[in-house]
C-alpha positions in Angstrom: 13.6 -22.7 3.6 15.8 -20.0 3.7 14.3 -16.3 3.9 16.0 -12.9 3.6 14.3 -9.8 4.2 16.5 -6.7 3.0 16.2 -3.1 4.2 14.1 -1.0 1.9 16.3 1.7 -0.4 13.6 3.2 -2.4 13.4 6.8 -1.3 10.7 7.0 1.8 9.6 4.2 2.1 9.9 3.1 6.5 8.4 -0.3 6.1 9.7 -3.7 6.1 8.8 -7.1 4.6 7.9 -8.8 7.5 7.3 -7.9 11.2 9.0 -9.9 14.2 5.8 -11.6 14.7 5.6 -12.8 11.4 9.3 -13.8 11.6 8.2 -15.8 14.3 5.3 -17.7 13.0 8.0 -18.8 9.9 10.8 -19.8 12.7 8.1 -22.1 14.5 7.3 -23.8 11.1 10.8 -24.4 10.4 12.6 -21.9 8.6 15.6 -20.0 8.6 14.9 -16.4 8.8 17.9 -13.6 7.6 17.0 -9.6 8.6 19.3 -7.2 7.2 20.8 -4.8 10.0 18.7 -2.1 11.3 16.2 -3.2 8.4 12.8 -2.8 10.4 14.1 0.3 12.6 12.0 3.0 10.2 8.9 0.2 11.1 9.7 0.3 14.6 11.0 -2.9 15.0 14.8 -3.2 16.0 17.2 -6.3 16.1 16.9 -7.7 18.8 13.1 -8.0 18.3 14.2 -9.9 15.5 16.1 -11.7 17.4 14.0 -12.8 20.0 11.8 -14.2 16.9 14.4 -16.4 16.0 15.6 -14.2 13.0 19.6 -13.8 12.1 20.5 -10.6 11.4 22.6 -10.0 8.4 25.3 -7.3 8.2 24.8 -6.4 5.0 22.4 -6.5 1.7 24.5 -8.8 -0.3 24.2 -11.8 2.5 20.7 -11.4 1.9 20.7 -11.9 -1.5 23.2 -14.5 -1.6 22.2 -16.9 1.1 17.9 -17.1 0.5 15.9 -19.1 -1.5 12.9 -16.2 -0.6 13.4 -12.2 -0.9 10.6 -10.9 1.6 10.4 -7.2 0.8 7.9 -4.4 0.2 8.5 -2.4 -3.0 9.8 -3.0 -6.2 14.0 -4.5 -6.3 16.5 -1.5 -7.6 18.5 -1.6 -10.2 21.7 -2.5 -7.6 19.1 -4.9 -6.0 18.2 -6.6 -9.5 21.3 -7.2 -10.2 22.3 -9.3 -7.0 19.2 -11.9 -7.9 19.9 -15.3 -9.0 18.2 -17.6 -11.4 15.3 -19.7 -9.8 15.7 -17.2 -6.5 12.2 -16.3 -5.6 11.0 -12.5 -4.5 8.2 -11.6 -3.1 7.0 -8.3 -3.6 4.9 -5.3 -4.8 6.4 -5.0 -8.2 3.6 -2.7 -10.7 5.7 -4.4 -13.7 2.7 -2.7 -16.3 4.5 1.2 -15.9 8.3 -0.5 -15.5 9.3 -1.3 -18.8 13.0 -1.3 -17.6 12.5 -3.0 -14.5 10.6 -5.8 -15.6 13.5 -6.4 -18.4 16.3 -6.7 -15.1 13.7 -9.1 -13.9 13.7 -11.7 -17.1 17.6 -11.5 -17.2 18.0 -12.1 -13.9 15.7 -15.5 -14.2 14.1 -14.9 -10.9 10.7 -15.9 -10.0 8.7 -13.3 -9.0 5.1 -13.1 -7.1 4.0 -9.5 -7.2 1.0 -9.5 -4.0 -0.8 -7.1 -6.0 -1.9 -9.7 -8.5 -2.5 -12.9 -5.8 -6.2 -13.4 -5.8 -8.3 -15.7 -3.0 -11.5 -17.7 -4.0 -13.9 -15.4 -4.2 -11.9 -12.8 -6.9 -10.3 -10.4 -4.2 -6.8 -8.8 -3.9 -6.1 -9.5 -0.7 -2.8 -8.1 -0.5 -3.5 -5.3 -2.3 -6.2 -4.3 -0.2 -5.1 -3.2 2.9 -2.8 -0.4 0.8 -5.7 0.8 -1.0 -7.4 1.1 2.1 -4.3 3.4 3.7 -4.5 5.4 0.3 -7.6 6.0 0.4 -7.6 7.7 3.9 -4.7 9.4 3.2 -5.8 11.2 0.5 -8.8 13.2 1.8 -6.1 13.9 4.9 -3.6 15.3 2.2 -6.6 16.9 0.4 -7.2 18.4 3.3 -3.7 19.7 4.1 -3.3 21.3 0.7 -6.5 23.2 1.1 -4.9 25.3 3.9 -4.0 28.8 2.8 -0.6 28.5 4.3 -0.5 25.6 1.5 -0.9 28.0 -0.7 -4.4 26.4 -0.9 -8.0 28.2 -1.0 -8.3 28.3 2.7 -11.1 25.4 2.9 -11.9 23.0 6.1 -13.8 20.4 5.1 -15.6 20.2 7.8 -16.8 23.5 7.9 -17.1 26.1 11.1 -20.3 27.5 12.6 -21.2 29.5 9.6 -19.6 28.1 6.9 -20.4 25.2 5.1 -18.1 22.7 4.9 -16.0 21.2 1.6 -17.0 18.8 -0.9 -15.0 16.1 -1.9 -15.8 14.1 -4.7 -14.7 10.5 -5.2 -13.9 9.1 -8.6 -14.5 5.1 -7.9 -16.5 3.7 -4.9 -14.3 0.5 -4.6 -11.7 0.2 -1.3 -9.6 3.2 -2.3 -13.1 5.0 -3.0 -14.7 3.8 0.6 -11.9 4.4 3.1 -11.5 8.0 1.5 -15.7 8.0 2.1 -14.9 7.6 5.8 -12.4 10.2 6.1 -14.4 12.9 4.3 -17.7 11.9 6.1 -16.0 11.9 9.4 -14.9 15.5 9.0 -17.8 16.6 8.1 -17.7 17.1 4.1 -20.4 16.9 1.4 -19.4 13.7 -0.2 -20.0 12.6 -3.5 -19.4 9.0 -4.9 -19.3 8.8 -8.2 -19.1 4.8 -9.7 -20.1 3.1 -12.8 -21.8 0.2 -10.5 -25.1 0.7 -9.4 -25.1 -2.3 -7.3 -21.8 -0.9 -5.8 -23.3 2.6 -5.0 -26.2 1.3 -3.2 -23.9 -1.0 -1.0 -22.0 1.9 -0.1 -24.9 3.7 0.3 -25.7 1.2 2.9 -22.5 1.4 4.7 -22.6 5.6 4.8 -26.4 6.1 4.6 -27.1 10.1 3.6 -23.6 11.5 4.6 -23.0 10.7 1.0 -24.3 11.6 -2.5 -24.3 8.6 -4.7 -23.7 9.2 -8.6 -23.9 6.9 -11.5 -20.4 7.6 -13.2 -23.2 7.6 -17.0 -25.1 10.1 -15.9 -23.6 12.3 -14.2 -21.0 16.0 -15.5 -18.0 15.0 -14.1 -16.4 18.4 -15.4 -19.1 20.1 -13.8 -19.2 18.3 -10.6 -15.7 18.6 -9.9 
C-alpha cells in the first residue's frame, strides 16, 4: 500500500501523522510511504530522518493526495484538502464529525473511506487512540488554569500550591475519566485542594485508590455543583 502523510495545515497544529519510527515499521513491511516536504519539522522531525526510515519526500500536498491509497493525518481535512480526496481513498485521522456538518457533507461527497481515530475501540470497549490525547488535555487544563489565575493575566492572583502561611487553591474536576484523572495528577502534584465529581461510585473508588487523601471524591447526584465551583 502507498501511504501518504501530508503536512498539517490547521492553525496551531504542529504534529504530523507518522513519526520516522512509525514510517520505518511500515516500510519494513513492504509499504511505500510519502511524506510532504518538511511536514514533520514543527514536531521535531526533519526530511533526512524520514528518508533514513525509508520514506520518499513529496514536494507538495497534491503529490500526497494524488499518489496515495491511504492518507494519514492528525486533524480533520480542511476544505482545500477535501477537494483533493478521491473516491475509495482511505483517510485516517481525528474527525469529530458530530460538530462538523460541512466537513461531513464534504467527505460524503468525496466518496472517500473515512476512519476516525476517536471511534476506534479495542476488545474491552476502550478508545486507545483517543486516550493519549485526553491525557494531554487533562494535564494541560490545570497548567492553563493556573496560568490564568496569575495577576499579570488578570486573574485572582491565586497560587494553586499555596505558599508558607497561604492556603493553596481549589480545583474542581468534573468527570473522573482519562481527562479528569490526568488533570488530578497535575493538580495534586501542585498541592491544590482537589475535588473530583463523577456519576460513578465505582470510578470514584478507583480514583481514591490512586490518589488517596489527595482528592475529595464526590458523587454528582449528591453534589451542589453551583456551590462547589
